[in-house]
N, C-alpha and C positions, 0 to 999 in steps of 0.2 A: 543646504540652506546657507544663504549669505549671512555671515555673522559680523560683517563690517560695523564697527562702532567708532567712526571718526568724529571730528568736531561737527557740531550742528551746522546746518546750512546757513542759518541766520548769523553765524559767526564768520561766514565766508563773505568778505567784502564785495567781491565781484558779483556773486549771486544776489546779494542784498541790493546792490545798485541796479542790477538787471530787473529784478522783480518789482522794486519800487517804481522804476521808470515805466514798466508795463502797467502797473496798477494805476498810476496817475494818468497815463495815456488812455486806459480803458474807461476811466471815469469821464474824461473829456469826450471820448467817443460816444458814451452813453447819452451824454447831454445833447450832442449834435444829432445822434440818430433819432431822437424824439423831436428835435426842433426842425430838422430838414423837411419831413413831409408836411408839417404844419405850415412851414414857410412857403412851400410850393403851393399848397392849397390856398394860402392867403394871396399869392401872386396870380394864380391862374383859376382858382375855383374848381380845378379838375383833379379828382381822385386818381384818374388814370395816369396823369403826368406825375403825381406824387409817387405812385407805385413804380413808374418807369425810372425815376431818379434813384429810388432805393435799389431797384434791380440791377442798375448799372455796375455796382460794386461786384456783385456775384458774377455778372457777365464778364467783367474784367478778369476775374480769377480763372474762369473757364477758358477764355481766349489766351491769356498771358501766362497761365500757371506753369506749363511745361518749359516755356522760354525762361521764366524766372528761375526755375530750378537749375538750368544750365548756366545762367549768368551768376547765380550765387556760388556755384562750384568753380567758376572762373575768376570772379572778382574777390577782393578783400571783403570778407563778410562784415567785419566791424564797421569799416568805412561805408559799406552799402547801407547798413542799418541807420547809421548817423545821417547820411544824406537823405534817406527816405523820411526820417522824422523831420529834418529841416524842410524838405519839400512840402510835407504835410502842414508844417507851420505856416509857410508862405501861402499855400492854397486856402487854408482855413481863415487866416488873417485877412486874405483878400475878400472873402465873403463878408467878414465882419465889417471891414472898411466900406465896402460897397453898400452894405445895409445902412451903416451910419450916415453915409452921404446920400442915401436914398437913390442909388444908381444900380442896384442889383437887378440882373436880368436872368431869365430862365436859361438861356444858353450858357451863361457863366456857371450856373449850378450844374448843368449837364457836364460841362468840361471839368469842373471841380470833382464831380462824382467819378468820372472815368479816370482822371489822373490819380485821384486819391485811391481808387481801387487798384491801380497798377502798383503804386508805392506800397500799399498795404500788403499786396501779394508778395512783393520782393522782401519786405520786412519780415513777414511771418515765416517764409521759407528759410531765410537766413537765420532767424532766431532759433528755429527748431534744429537746423543743421549745426549751429554753433554750440548748442547747449552741452553736448558731451565733452566739449573742450573747455567749457567754463567751469563745470563742476567735476568732482571726482566721479569716474564712471560708476562707482558703487553707490553713489548718491543720486544717480540719474532719475530713478523712479520717484524719489522724494521730491526732487526739483520739479518734475512734471506734475506731481500731485499738488504742490504748493501753487504752481502757476494756474492749474485748473480751479483750485479752491479760490484763488484771488478773483478769477473771472466770474465765478459763481457768486461771490460776495458782491461784486459790482452789480450783477443782475438783480440781487435782492434789494440793495440799498440805493442803486443808481437811479432807478426810475423816479422816486420821490424827489431826489436832488435835481434831476433833469427838469422835472416839472416846475420846481421852484426857480431854477435859473431862467427858464423860458418866461415864467411869469414876471421876472424882474426886468425883462426886456428882450426883444427878438435878437439883438446883437450879442447878448451876454453868453449864450451857450457856445457860439462860434469863437468868441474871444477867449473863453475859458479853455476850449479845446486847442486853440493855437498855442496858448501858454503851456498846456500839458504836453504837446508834442515837443516844444522847445526844452522842457525839463527832462523829457525822456532822452533827447539827444545829448543833453549835458551829462546825464547819468551814464550813458554809454561811453562818452568821451573820458570819463573818470575811471573806467574799468581798465585793469592791467592785464587781464587774461588774453591769450591769443585765441582767436575765434576759429582757427583752422590750423591744420598741420602744414608743415612746409611741403611744397609741391616739388617732386623730382622731375616732372615733365611739364613743359609749358603748354597750356591749353589754349592760349590766345590764337594759335594758328589753325585750330580745328574749327570746322563748321559747327554752328549751333545744332543743326539737325543731326549731325553725327553724334554729338555729345548727348542729345536727348535720346537717341536710339541706344546709346551705351547704357544710360540709366534705366530705360525701359527693359532692355535685354537682361541686365543684372536682376532687376526686380522679378522678371518672369521666371528666372531660374531659382527663385526662393519659394519653395512650395508652401511653406507655412504662411509667409507674408502675403503671397499671391492669393491664397484661398481666403484668408481672413480679410483682406482688402475687398475682395468681391462680396463677401458676406456683409461687411460693414456698409458697402455701397447699397446693397439690397435693403439693409436695415434703415439706411438714410432715406430711402424712398418712403417707407412707412413713417419715419420721423417727420419728414417734410409735410406729409398730409396731416399729421397729428396736431399741428399747431391750430389750424382752423377747425379741426374736428373737436378739439377740447373746448374751444370757444363756443361752438354750436351746441355741444352737450351741456355746457354751463348755462347757456341761455335757456335751454329746454327745461332745466330744473329751477329756473327762476333766479339765476345769479345776476346781480347788478354788475356794473362795470368795476366797482370796487372789489367785489368778490372774484371777478375774473382775474384781477390783478393779484389777489391773495392766492388763487389757485396756481398761477405761474410763479409766484414767489415761493410757494410750497415746493414746486419742482426745483427751483434754484437752491433752496435750502438743502433738499435731498442731494443734489449734485455737489454742493459744497462739502457736505459730510462724507459722501462717497470719495471725493478727491482727497480729503484729509486722511482717510484710512487706506487709500490705494497703495501707498508705499509698503505698509506692513503686509497687506494681502499679496502684493506682487512679489515680495521677497519670500513669502512663506509657501505659496502654492504655485504649481506649474501653470504656465500660460494656457495650455490646452484646457485644463480644468476650469480656469477662470472664464475662458471664452464659452465653454459648454454651459456652465452654471448661469452666466449672465444671460445668454439667450433663452434658456429655459425659464428663468425668472421673469424676463420680459414677456415671453409667450403666455405665461400663467397670469401675470398681473394686468396686462393691457386690457383684456376683456372686462375687468372690473369697472372700467370707465362707463360701460353700458349698463351696469347694474346698480351703481350708487345713486341714492335718491336726493342728495342735497350738495350744495357747494362745498361744505366743510369736508365731506368724505371725498369729493373730487380732489381737493387740495391734498388730502392724505394719500390718495392713490398716486397723484403726481409726484409727491415727495418720495414715496416708496419706489416707484418705477425709476425715478431719476437717480436714485442712490447707486444702482449697479453699473450704469453706463460709464461713469468716470473711472471706476476700477478697471474695467476692461480696456478703456482707451489708454490709460497709463501703462498697463501691462503690455499692450500691443505696441505702443510707441516706443517703450523702453526696449522691447525685443528688436524692433526695426532699427532703431538708432544704434543698438549695441552690435548688430551684425553687419551694418552697412559701412563700408570703407568711407573714411572722411571725405575723400575726393568725389564720392557719389551721393553724399547725403542730401544735398540740395535737390538733385534730380529725383531721387527715390521719394523724398518727402513731397515734392510738388506733384509727382505722378499720383501718389495715393490721395492727396488732398484734392486734386483736380477731379478724380473719379468720384470721390465721395461728395464733393460740392455739386457736381453735375447731377448725381442721384438725388441729392436734397432738393435741388431746383425742380427736378421732374416731379417729385412728390408734392412739393408746394403748389406747382401749377395744376397737378391732377386732383389735389385735395378738394377744391371747390366744386369741380365738375362731378366728382364721385359722390360728394355729399348731396348735391342736387339730384343726381340720378338714382342713388341707392337709399339715401337717408343716412343720418348720423350713426344710429345704433347698428344697422347692418354693416356699415363701413368699419365700425369697431371690431365686429366679428371677423370681417374679411382681413383686417390687419392682424388680428390675433392668429388666424390661420396662416397668414404669411410668415409671422414670427415662429410659429410651430414648425413650419416647413424648414426654415433656416436652422432652428435648433436641431432638428433631425439630421440635416445635412452636416452640420458641424460635429455632431456626435459620431457620425459614421466615418469622419475623416481621420484616418489613423495617424497621419503626420501631425495634425493639430493636437490630437489626444496625447501624443508622446512628446510634445514640445516642453522643454524644461522651464523652470522659473526664469523669468526674463532677466532678473538681476544677476543670475549666475552665468550668463552667456558672455564669453570673452569677446572683445572687439576684434573684428577681422583686420588683417593687415590691409593697407591701401592696395587696391587692385589697379594695375596699369590699364591705360586705355586700350592697348592692344589685346590684353587678356580678356577684358570685358567684351570687346568687339568680337573676338573669336568665339566666346561662349554664346553671344547673342545670335551669331550666324549659324 
């Protein structure tokens, strides 16, 4: 067991700046994510166009994710993150100004969504890849837990704030978000930590496709990460379908729109609690045991959605089910970052995120069709069977069962491009 008892993370100036910037930016994003579809509906009256604008960000990650990973490993990560936040500031402020001048057009919103999706992709990959260099490696799981907890807290409290900002004026959420991006950039600029190790080899002469193959090749030769990534992607298909499924089930038991919000807030509270305890669990228990227990708990709890008779119990199930996922996510990410050489972290992180994001999109797209074809409750049982299958597969995998606690894995030495290419071939 890792017995590290260093200074608390919140006494770490760099981590405090990083987390506070992320929190402020997340609040601004929450306000904009609610305002954007409402604005498109007001401009066009088309729910299809509103959904298309929202989907452009996910599409940007799927198209640009692997390239972003290679660029993050090639460029200076801190400078990349700062320029991404400044770019988001300009894009979002442009929407606010156009609204204020009454000159906003739908093409501008499309362009903003695409460019913001690209910048967000770069920022997220760089942020994850840099984290092991910002905090002590033995505090990595705690840092990931705090980051997830902050994101869950924004999900709980951000929706009412977003509604209040939009009620104050259509321009307000975008102006607030522009300020939040600028504050995030300023907090990054104040950080003193190096976001990556010194590079012994120059990567700027290599092709991006070659670098992407190196990252994918390294990832493929890590049996635990490879298997858990595939299982996570399969689970994301179910998760993507679950959002609309829970709304449909809530409506069937007579839930109002307020109660539907309460149900999802219950899930966010559960995720926040899970994130807060994830560091202790990750340090104490082997990664394999966490993965096995998590999937079995999800497989046993998900069918409860079809059995509960009222919105309050739906909220309780959502909270309980959401509690276990952050623990597993922190354990797996800690494991992946701990064993990935610094020069490959961007590519490994982006490959995993691209696969799981794609799976989530498939689940989201398929959810409505499956509910229409099968019905909500039969789909719950189908998803439960899917989770049961994944639980059996992960239990049967010997490499996963024997994986040690994520916090005890020493970081690997930086692997040269030649070594990685040899293994990939």
